[in-house]
N, C-alpha and C positions, 0 to 999 in steps of 0.2 A: 486455610484459604479455601474457599469454594471454588467450583468452576467458574461461577458467575463472576466471583471477585477477580479470578484470573483474567477472565476475558474483559473485564473492565479495565484492567492493567495493560493488558495488549492494546486494547482501543485507544487507551491514553497515549500509550507509546508510540501507536501509530501516527497519531496526529503530530506528537512532539517531534518524531524522527522525520517525519515529511517536511514540516516547518523548517528544522534545522538545515537539512539537506537543500531544499528548495530556496528558501529565504537567504541563508548564510554563505552559500557556497554556489549553487548552480546559477543563481541571479548575477553573479559576478562573473561568470564565464564570457569570454569573448565569443562573438557568433560562430566564428570558425571553429573554435574548440568544441562548444555545445554542438554543433552538428558532425565534428569529424567523426570518420570510422576510427574507432579506436579499440576494434575487434571484441566488443562486446556481442552477446548473441543477437541483440538487436541492433548492431553497429555501433549508433552513437549515443550519447546522453539523451539526446531528443528521440531518437527511436526507442529507447529502452522507456523513458517516461511515457511515450505513447502507449508501449506493450503494457504500462501499469494502468493507464486509464482504460484500455480497453478491457484487460483481464480483469481488474478490480472493479472499475466503475460501471462498464457497460455489461458484463457477463455475471459476475459473481454478486456484485451489489443487487442487481436485478433479481437474481434467482433467490438472494436470501430475503431482501426487503419488501420486493413485491410479488414474489413467488412465479416469476416470468423468467423462462429460458430462452434469450434472443438467438435465433438462429442466423448464419450465415456470416457472421463476425470473423474476422482470421486475427489471430494474436499479433500478426504484423501489420495490421491496419494503421494509417495514420489518423487517428480519429481527430487531432486538433493539431494543425501546423504552427499554429501562433504561440511562440515559447510562453507568454506571459499569460496568456488565457489557458494554456495548457497545465502551467503551474497552478493558477487560481483552481481550475476543475480537479486537479489531485488533491488540494487541500479542503476542498469541499467534499470530495468523496471521502476522504481519511474522516472528516469531521462526522460525516453522516453513520458511521459506524456505532459511535457512542451511545445515541440514544436507542438504536436497535439493540445493543447488547444490554442495555439498562432496563428494557422491557424483557428480557427473557427471563424465564424462571430455571431452576435446577433441573426441572424435568425435561425441559427443552434440550438440555444437552445430552441427554440419554437416548432420544428419540433416532430414527433415522432420517435423512436428508435425501429427497427427491428431486431430480432436477433432470433436464436434459444437455445432451453436449450442443455446441455450436452447429453439429451435422445434425442435430435432433434425436440423438439416440437416448433413450431413457437410462437414467443412472439411479443408484441408490448408494449413498456413502454413510458413514456414522456422522451425525450432527457436527459434534464437538470437533474431531479430527478434521472436518471439512472446513469449517470457520477457522481453525487453527492455519489450516494451509493458506487462507486469505493473507493473515498476517505474516505469516513465514514467507510467502511469496514475495511480499513487498520488501521484506527484511532481505531476502536473497537480492533481489535488483538493485536495493539502495548500496549494498555491499559492492556490487559490480561497479556501480556509478562511482562511488568511492575510490576504489582502485583506479579507475580510468582517471579520475582527477588529479590521484597521485602521481601516475604515470605520464600525464600532461604538464607535471611540474606545478599544480595549483594546490592551496590548502585542501585538505579533506576533513571533514567533521568526525567527531567521536560520536558514535550513534549507538553506543553500548546501553541497553535497558538500565543498567544500574547508575547512569550518570542522570537518566530523567527522574528516577527513584530519589537521588541525591538532590536533585533540585526541588523536587516536590517537597522534601524532608526539610530543606533550608527555607522554603517559602512558608511553610506552615509553622515554622519557628519563630518567624519575625512578628513582632507586634503587629 
């Protein structure tokens, strides 16, 4: 498997896991549980989802897809107060990685990635590892949300990558 193939898989998984979590579980949460401080780093399910939107959509996606490093955003900003619109924006953000990854060449993964922090500090990091951070970061916070769902007594999705691969294999074997 090439790095490009690996990142294509991560981008597909990111869309799959985001949809599973939001559509099949978070959407069913009562409002009080959705906004309850359940001890997550960003307090609630809502706060954690907003952090994902800020970190992924408003910072990293702009850095990668547009070559722009926005300044002044804080990781605990509430970028979207409306929960339905927040879910929609997160799904759109997840989908946007797929065409981006498709356009990358193998050589792109070996280059440095230059960006600025939200405080304007210039940074350089390995491209592949930095892109992996984006997907890993989302996985980390989806895991926090699934733990919160379980702790509140709600069903929690199984989001292991292997389940997406099994779903894909099943779908491709159907006539």
